[in-house]
Structures are given as structure tokens and as C-alpha cells.
N, C-alpha and C positions, 0 to 999 in steps of 0.2 A: 467330093468335098465342095459342096455348094455349086458345082458346075464350073469351078474356076480352074483354068488351065495354067500352064507355066507362063505364057505371055501376060495374062492378067495379073498374076502374082508379082511378076517383075515390075509391071507398071505401078502397082500399089506400093511396092518397096521404094521405087524411085520417088513417088509422091511423098512418102513418109520421110525420106532423106531430105527432100527439098524443104518440107515444112519444119522439121525438127533440127536438121543439120546432122552431120556425121558425128559430131562430138557428143550429142545427147543420146545417141542410140544405145550405148552401154548402160546408161542410167535408166533408160526406159525398159530395156531388157531385164535389168536387175529388179526393177519395181514390179514388172509382170511376174517374174519368177518368185519373188517374195509373196505376192498376192496368191499365186497358185498354191504355194506351200502352206500359207495360212488357211486357205480354203480346204485343202486336204486334211490338215490337222483338225479343223473344226468339224468336218464331216466324220472323221475317224472318232473323235471324242463323242459325237452324237450317237454313233453306232455302238460305242462301248457303253454309254449310259443306257441305251435301249436294251442291250443284252443283259446288263446288270439288273434292270427293272424286270425283264422277263424271267430271269433266274430267281429273283426274290419273290415274285408273284406266282410262281408255279407254272409259268409258260407264257406264250405270247398272248397279248390282249386281243379279244375278238370284238 
């Protein structure tokens, strides 16, 4: 994972807590989770659109 070990990850976490404060961490985590969920839904809908296009056109486009 990018060559990061446990000590580096702990240092990054401490810096994030110092910058944002402990009270903001749940809000940040919630925002990141919603962003990931929206990204997954968008990519899933794109895959479904492509599959529908492939089915209606007789196969994948070349």
C-alpha cells in the first residue's frame, strides 16, 4: 500500500486529528463514505447502460 507502514499511518492520523479536531472526524468519514457510495452507483449505472447498448446493438462495439 504505497510503501506505508503502520508508523506512517499513525503519524498521518495524528496530523488529521490535529488539523480537523476529533469532533469533525465522524462528519469527514460520513462524507467520504457517501462519496464512495455515489461513485459505485455511477459506475454501476454506466456498466448497465453499456450492457443494454451492447444487447440492443447485437454485441459489443469494436
